[in-house]
MOPAC internal coordinates of N, CA, C and O (Angstrom, degrees):
PM7 1SCF
backbone

  N    0.0000 0     0.00 0     0.00 0    0    0    0
  C    1.4520 1     0.00 0     0.00 0    1    0    0
  C    1.5356 1   108.33 1     0.00 0    2    1    0
  O    1.2310 1   120.95 1   -44.37 1    3    2    1
  N    1.3336 1   115.79 1   135.63 1    3    2    1
  C    1.4661 1   120.89 1   178.54 1    5    3    2
  C    1.5196 1   109.62 1  -107.73 1    6    5    3
  O    1.2310 1   121.32 1   -38.37 1    7    6    5
  N    1.2873 1   115.09 1   141.63 1    7    6    5
  C    1.4583 1   120.74 1   175.04 1    9    7    6
  C    1.5198 1   107.18 1  -114.52 1   10    9    7
  O    1.2310 1   121.05 1   -53.78 1   11   10    9
  N    1.3194 1   115.60 1   126.22 1   11   10    9
  C    1.4623 1   121.03 1   179.74 1   13   11   10
  C    1.5185 1   109.54 1  -115.29 1   14   13   11
  O    1.2310 1   120.90 1   -37.06 1   15   14   13
  N    1.2990 1   115.88 1   142.94 1   15   14   13
  C    1.4574 1   120.19 1   172.54 1   17   15   14
  C    1.5213 1   107.31 1   -98.68 1   18   17   15
  O    1.2310 1   121.47 1   -54.93 1   19   18   17
  N    1.3245 1   114.79 1   125.07 1   19   18   17
  C    1.4624 1   121.08 1  -178.68 1   21   19   18
  C    1.5216 1   108.02 1  -119.34 1   22   21   19
  O    1.2310 1   120.05 1   -52.73 1   23   22   21
  N    1.3225 1   117.51 1   127.27 1   23   22   21
  C    1.4664 1   119.19 1   177.30 1   25   23   22
  C    1.5345 1   110.64 1   -61.79 1   26   25   23
  O    1.2310 1   121.04 1   -38.31 1   27   26   25
  N    1.3129 1   115.62 1   141.69 1   27   26   25
  C    1.4656 1   120.96 1  -179.49 1   29   27   26
  C    1.5310 1   110.95 1   -53.78 1   30   29   27
  O    1.2310 1   119.67 1   143.04 1   31   30   29
  N    1.3205 1   118.24 1   -36.96 1   31   30   29
  C    1.4676 1   121.59 1  -178.63 1   33   31   30
  C    1.5297 1   112.52 1   -63.05 1   34   33   31
  O    1.2310 1   120.02 1   159.39 1   35   34   33
  N    1.3265 1   117.57 1   -20.61 1   35   34   33
  C    1.4658 1   121.42 1  -178.96 1   37   35   34
  C    1.5313 1   112.56 1   -86.15 1   38   37   35
  O    1.2310 1   120.28 1   168.21 1   39   38   37
  N    1.3301 1   117.07 1   -11.79 1   39   38   37
  C    1.4686 1   120.52 1  -177.98 1   41   39   38
  C    1.5247 1   108.53 1   -86.17 1   42   41   39
  O    1.2310 1   120.90 1   -54.67 1   43   42   41
  N    1.3109 1   115.88 1   125.33 1   43   42   41
  C    1.4689 1   121.49 1  -179.41 1   45   43   42
  C    1.5191 1   109.41 1  -117.81 1   46   45   43
  O    1.2310 1   120.82 1   -46.63 1   47   46   45
  N    1.3085 1   116.05 1   133.37 1   47   46   45
  C    1.4601 1   120.79 1   176.05 1   49   47   46
  C    1.5212 1   108.50 1   -84.01 1   50   49   47
  O    1.2310 1   120.26 1   -30.76 1   51   50   49
  N    1.3461 1   117.11 1   149.24 1   51   50   49
  C    1.4660 1   118.62 1   177.23 1   53   51   50
  C    1.5331 1   110.55 1   -63.70 1   54   53   51
  O    1.2310 1   121.03 1   -30.25 1   55   54   53
  N    1.3085 1   115.63 1   149.75 1   55   54   53
  C    1.4633 1   119.82 1   178.51 1   57   55   54
  C    1.5197 1   110.29 1   -65.66 1   58   57   55
  O    1.2310 1   120.81 1   -35.54 1   59   58   57
  N    1.3251 1   116.06 1   144.46 1   59   58   57
  C    1.4545 1   121.71 1   178.24 1   61   59   58
  C    1.5252 1   109.27 1   -65.26 1   62   61   59
  O    1.2310 1   121.01 1   -48.11 1   63   62   61
  N    1.3214 1   115.67 1   131.89 1   63   62   61
  C    1.4630 1   120.60 1   179.15 1   65   63   62
  C    1.5245 1   108.81 1   -84.00 1   66   65   63
  O    1.2310 1   120.28 1   -53.86 1   67   66   65
  N    1.3092 1   117.07 1   126.14 1   67   66   65
  C    1.4550 1   120.99 1  -179.82 1   69   67   66
  C    1.5205 1   108.99 1  -107.28 1   70   69   67
  O    1.2310 1   120.95 1   -47.97 1   71   70   69
  N    1.3356 1   115.78 1   132.03 1   71   70   69
  C    1.4575 1   121.10 1  -179.53 1   73   71   70
  C    1.5268 1   110.98 1   -76.78 1   74   73   71
  O    1.2310 1   121.02 1   -29.92 1   75   74   73
  N    1.3237 1   115.65 1   150.08 1   75   74   73
  C    1.4582 1   122.73 1   176.33 1   77   75   74
  C    1.5336 1   107.74 1   -69.72 1   78   77   75
  O    1.2310 1   119.61 1   -62.02 1   79   78   77
  N    1.3430 1   118.35 1   117.98 1   79   78   77
  C    1.4640 1   120.73 1  -177.52 1   81   79   78
  C    1.5346 1   113.35 1   -55.64 1   82   81   79
  O    1.2310 1   119.54 1   143.75 1   83   82   81
  N    1.3234 1   118.48 1   -36.25 1   83   82   81
  C    1.4681 1   121.01 1   179.89 1   85   83   82
  C    1.5279 1   110.76 1   -65.84 1   86   85   83
  O    1.2310 1   120.23 1   139.60 1   87   86   85
  N    1.3261 1   117.17 1   -40.40 1   87   86   85
  C    1.4669 1   120.71 1   178.43 1   89   87   86
  C    1.5255 1   110.81 1   -66.37 1   90   89   87
  O    1.2310 1   120.43 1   142.90 1   91   90   89
  N    1.3336 1   116.78 1   -37.10 1   91   90   89
  C    1.4595 1   120.50 1   177.78 1   93   91   90
  C    1.5263 1   109.72 1   -64.58 1   94   93   91
  O    1.2310 1   120.05 1   136.89 1   95   94   93
  N    1.3334 1   117.50 1   -43.11 1   95   94   93
  C    1.4663 1   120.95 1   178.46 1   97   95   94
  C    1.5238 1   111.13 1   -61.98 1   98   97   95
  O    1.2310 1   120.40 1   137.60 1   99   98   97
  N    1.3323 1   116.84 1   -42.40 1   99   98   97
  C    1.4625 1   121.47 1   178.55 1  101   99   98
  C    1.5214 1   110.29 1   -62.16 1  102  101   99
  O    1.2310 1   120.14 1   136.11 1  103  102  101
  N    1.3163 1   117.33 1   -43.89 1  103  102  101
  C    1.4607 1   121.58 1   178.61 1  105  103  102
  C    1.5235 1   111.00 1   -62.76 1  106  105  103
  O    1.2310 1   120.34 1   135.85 1  107  106  105
  N    1.3272 1   116.95 1   -44.15 1  107  106  105
  C    1.4625 1   120.64 1   179.16 1  109  107  106
  C    1.5210 1   111.33 1   -61.50 1  110  109  107
  O    1.2310 1   120.10 1   138.16 1  111  110  109
  N    1.3255 1   117.41 1   -41.84 1  111  110  109
  C    1.4638 1   121.14 1   178.99 1  113  111  110
  C    1.5227 1   110.50 1   -64.17 1  114  113  111
  O    1.2310 1   120.27 1   138.12 1  115  114  113
  N    1.3226 1   117.09 1   -41.88 1  115  114  113
  C    1.4586 1   121.59 1   179.33 1  117  115  114
  C    1.5275 1   111.03 1   -63.32 1  118  117  115
  O    1.2310 1   120.28 1   135.67 1  119  118  117
  N    1.3265 1   117.07 1   -44.33 1  119  118  117
  C    1.4674 1   120.40 1   179.43 1  121  119  118
  C    1.5224 1   110.12 1   -64.01 1  122  121  119
  O    1.2310 1   120.00 1   140.34 1  123  122  121
  N    1.3320 1   117.60 1   -39.66 1  123  122  121
  C    1.4677 1   120.98 1   178.28 1  125  123  122
  C    1.5187 1   111.47 1   -63.49 1  126  125  123
  O    1.2310 1   120.71 1   141.76 1  127  126  125
  N    1.3232 1   116.25 1   -38.24 1  127  126  125
  C    1.4620 1   121.53 1  -175.28 1  129  127  126
  C    1.5279 1   112.87 1   -78.56 1  130  129  127
  O    1.2310 1   120.13 1   131.06 1  131  130  129
  N    1.3434 1   117.35 1   -48.94 1  131  130  129
  C    1.4702 1   119.24 1  -173.07 1  133  131  130
  C    1.5229 1   113.76 1  -119.72 1  134  133  131
  O    1.2310 1   120.00 1   178.02 1  135  134  133
  N    1.3249 1   117.61 1    -1.98 1  135  134  133
  C    1.4568 1   120.74 1  -179.86 1  137  135  134
  C    1.5219 1   111.50 1    88.41 1  138  137  135
  O    1.2310 1   121.69 1    -6.93 1  139  138  137
  N    1.3141 1   114.36 1   173.07 1  139  138  137
  C    1.4603 1   121.03 1  -178.84 1  141  139  138
  C    1.5149 1   109.02 1   -80.28 1  142  141  139
  O    1.2310 1   119.89 1   -60.06 1  143  142  141
  N    1.3312 1   117.82 1   119.94 1  143  142  141
  C    1.4595 1   122.58 1  -177.18 1  145  143  142
  C    1.5237 1   112.40 1   -90.70 1  146  145  143
  O    1.2310 1   120.01 1   146.45 1  147  146  145
  N    1.3301 1   117.58 1   -33.55 1  147  146  145
  C    1.4642 1   123.08 1  -179.32 1  149  147  146
  C    1.5195 1   108.22 1  -136.76 1  150  149  147
  O    1.2310 1   120.05 1   -33.68 1  151  150  149
  N    1.3342 1   117.51 1   146.32 1  151  150  149
  C    1.4696 1   119.17 1   176.75 1  153  151  150
  C    1.5316 1   110.70 1   -60.03 1  154  153  151
  O    1.2310 1   120.59 1   -34.98 1  155  154  153
  N    1.3082 1   116.49 1   145.02 1  155  154  153
  C    1.4630 1   122.01 1   178.25 1  157  155  154
  C    1.5146 1   108.07 1   -96.25 1  158  157  155
  O    1.2310 1   120.27 1   -51.61 1  159  158  157
  N    1.3392 1   117.08 1   128.39 1  159  158  157
  C    1.4749 1   120.98 1   177.29 1  161  159  158
  C    1.4911 1   110.00 1   -76.26 1  162  161  159
  O    1.2310 1   120.10 1   180.00 1  163  162  161

């Protein structure tokens, strides 16, 4: 096993994933109309 020291400045967090606003609106309309069918992660 190797242990490496990495400077904090070299560590990058993944970019935040942004949802498609149109898909969110469609999902909201569906939940309003027929209710939640599956749990949302």
